[in-house]
Each structure stands twice: as C-alpha cells, then as structure tokens.
C-alpha positions in Angstrom: 0.1 -0.2 -0.1 2.7 2.5 0.8 4.7 1.5 -2.5 1.4 2.3 -4.3 0.9 5.7 -2.5 4.5 6.6 -3.2 4.1 5.6 -6.9 1.0 8.1 -7.3 2.8 10.8 -5.3 5.8 10.5 -7.7 3.2 10.6 -10.7 1.2 13.4 -9.5 4.4 15.5 -8.7 5.6 14.8 -12.2 2.4 15.8 -13.8 2.5 19.0 -11.7 6.1 19.7 -12.9 5.3 19.5 -16.5 1.7 20.8 -16.5 1.7 24.2 -18.4 5.1 23.9 -19.8 4.1 23.9 -23.4 2.8 26.8 -25.7 1.7 26.8 -29.1 1.4 30.0 -31.1 -0.3 31.0 -34.5 0.2 34.4 -35.8 0.5 36.5 -38.9 3.7 38.2 -39.4 5.0 41.1 -41.9 8.8 40.3 -42.9 10.3 43.7 -43.7 13.7 43.6 -45.1 15.7 46.8 -43.7 19.0 46.7 -46.0 18.0 48.6 -49.0 21.7 49.6 -50.3 23.3 46.2 -51.4 25.7 46.3 -54.3 26.2 43.6 -56.5 28.0 42.4 -59.6 31.2 44.8 -58.9 28.9 47.8 -58.5 26.9 47.0 -61.7 23.7 46.8 -59.5 23.2 49.4 -56.7 20.4 49.9 -54.4 19.5 46.3 -54.1 17.1 45.2 -51.7 14.2 42.5 -51.1 10.6 43.4 -50.7 8.6 42.8 -47.7 6.7 39.8 -47.4 3.9 38.2 -45.5 3.4 34.9 -43.8 1.4 32.7 -41.6 3.8 32.0 -38.6 3.1 29.2 -36.2 5.7 28.5 -33.3 6.3 26.1 -30.2 7.6 27.0 -27.0 8.6 25.2 -24.1 9.1 26.6 -20.6 11.8 25.4 -18.2 10.0 24.3 -15.1 9.0 27.3 -12.9 11.8 29.4 -14.1 11.4 32.6 -16.5 13.2 30.8 -19.3 11.7 29.3 -22.2 12.7 28.3 -25.6 10.7 29.0 -29.0 10.9 27.5 -32.5 9.3 30.0 -35.3 8.4 28.3 -38.2 6.4 29.7 -41.4 4.8 29.2 -44.5 6.9 29.8 -47.5 7.9 33.3 -48.0 8.5 35.2 -51.6 10.6 38.2 -52.0 11.0 40.2 -54.9 14.4 41.8 -55.4 14.8 45.0 -56.8 17.6 47.4 -57.9 16.5 51.2 -57.6 13.0 50.0 -57.8 13.3 48.0 -60.7 12.5 44.2 -60.3 15.3 42.0 -61.2 14.8 38.8 -59.5 12.7 37.0 -57.1 13.2 34.0 -54.7 11.1 32.0 -51.9 12.5 31.0 -48.6 11.7 29.6 -45.3 13.2 31.3 -42.1 12.9 28.8 -39.0 14.6 30.8 -36.0 15.1 29.4 -32.6 15.4 31.7 -29.5 15.9 31.4 -25.9 13.8 33.9 -24.1 13.2 35.5 -20.7 9.7 36.1 -19.4 9.1 38.9 -17.1 6.4 37.3 -14.8 4.4 39.5 -12.6 1.2 39.9 -11.0 -0.9 41.3 -13.9 -2.0 39.6 -17.2 0.8 40.8 -19.4 3.8 38.9 -19.5 6.6 41.1 -21.5 9.6 38.9 -22.7 13.0 39.2 -24.6 15.0 36.7 -26.5 18.0 35.9 -28.5 19.0 33.1 -30.8 19.7 31.9 -34.2 18.0 32.2 -37.4 18.5 30.5 -41.0 17.1 31.5 -44.5 16.6 28.5 -46.7 16.0 29.6 -50.2 14.7 28.1 -53.4 12.7 28.8 -56.7 15.1 31.6 -57.3 14.2 33.4 -60.6 16.2 36.4 -62.5 15.1 38.9 -65.3 17.8 37.5 -67.7 17.4 35.2 -70.5 19.5 32.0 -70.1 20.8 33.0 -66.6 20.4 30.8 -63.5 20.1 32.6 -60.1 21.3 30.8 -57.0 20.9 31.9 -53.4 22.7 30.0 -50.9 21.6 29.1 -47.4 22.3 31.5 -44.8 22.6 31.5 -41.0 22.5 34.5 -38.5 21.7 35.9 -35.1 18.1 36.9 -34.2 16.5 39.0 -31.3 12.9 39.5 -30.3 10.9 41.7 -27.8 7.1 41.4 -27.1 4.4 40.4 -24.5 1.5 37.8 -24.2 -1.7 38.9 -22.6 -4.2 36.3 -21.1 -7.7 37.7 -20.8 -9.3 37.0 -17.5 -12.0 34.6 -18.9 -9.4 32.7 -20.8 -8.0 29.5 -19.0 -5.1 28.8 -21.5 -5.6 31.0 -24.5 -3.9 34.5 -24.8 -2.8 36.8 -27.4 0.6 38.0 -28.2 2.4 40.7 -30.3 6.2 40.8 -30.9 9.0 42.1 -33.1 12.0 40.2 -34.3 15.4 41.6 -36.0 17.7 39.3 -37.6 21.3 39.8 -38.9 21.3 37.7 -41.9 22.2 37.7 -45.9 22.5 35.1 -48.5 25.2 34.7 -51.2 24.1 34.9 -54.8 25.4 33.5 -57.8 24.6 33.7 -61.5 25.5 30.7 -63.7 27.9 29.6 -60.9 29.7 32.9 -60.4 29.4 34.9 -57.1 28.0 38.3 -57.6 27.6 39.4 -53.9 25.8 39.1 -50.7 22.1 40.3 -50.7 21.9 41.3 -46.9 18.1 41.1 -45.8 18.3 41.9 -42.0 14.8 42.0 -41.9 12.4 43.0 -39.1 9.6 40.6 -38.3 6.3 41.9 -36.8 3.8 39.6 -35.6 0.3 39.4 -34.1 -1.7 36.1 -32.7 -3.0 33.6 -30.5 -0.9 31.6 -27.9 -2.4 28.4 -26.0 -0.4 26.9 -23.2 -1.1 23.4 -21.8 
C-alpha cells in the first residue's frame, strides 16, 4: 500500500512539474527587410533590396520548469521576396526562415507577460528567378543571429488562451550566384512584426 501511495505521489508531482510547460502560437507576420543599399556584380547593380513579404507563422515554445526561461521555435509558410535595384524588379526567390530563440519572460501579477529573446535564424531559399534570359540565379542557405521583444496577454475569462505581439530582428544575408559565379551577398536583415494567439498546456 505504501509503495502504491509513493508511486501515485511521484506521478502527481511529475504531472504538476510538466503541466503548462508547452505553448503553441499561431500568428501572422510581416517580414520587412531593412537593408536597401546592397551592391552586386562589382557595382553594376546598386541600391538592391528584397521586398517585404507576409506569412502565417506558427511556433512552439517550451518553458523550463517554474523558471522565467523558455525556448521558442518559429516556423513559417513559404515567403516570396521580389529583389529590386533602384525600384526595378530584377529577381525573386522563396524562402523559409526557421528561428530558435531563448527567451526571458518577465512574470508579474498582471495578465501581461513581457519577454525578450535572442537566438539563431536561417534562410533556406529556393525557386530563384532572374530577369535575364538564359541565366540561372542561386541563393545560398544563410545563418545569422536574431533577437525579439514582445508580450503575451491572457484575458480574465481565458484559461489557457492568450494573444501576443512581438517584434524580431535578424542579422542575415544570402550569397548570390549567377551561372555559378558569385555576384555578391544580398543582406536582408529583416524586421519581423507578428500578432497572434497563444495556447498553453
């Protein structure tokens, strides 16, 4: 009887420890590249930039016990960017930007929980097109650092649901090649603005 009681107590403690440690988020994001002064092809192309794009951005977050620290993996539906030089479209590409951040959540007595985070991001491009007949454009995978600030708000009548707003910045750029010859690096350095819903379980 004592053994059964101990087992039940341990199971209950384990359940309590992990309850509420996971959170899923669904949101919509604007990905707005901040770099608009790239120079490519030995100066032949100036003021090159990637246009803004919009995406559905789900994420999964894990909270480490009762601490203020969590880790969040941001995913996204494919984004498409047009690439322009002096306002004229010269190319386009699609990409996925998976991002992993470690966050510090400022817990308090209100229903607002601000947070900050820092981590790593990637650009995985494909579907590159260039406005030159017979030319083949290739954008390489790229990796960089990312930061974020935001908050989660849980309404009084919501048990597990909440809404969130956050802003991210990534320092990242992709090396471009045309017919196998490097023409330069397209720095993107995007700001990512996201609004969505959260559910913790």
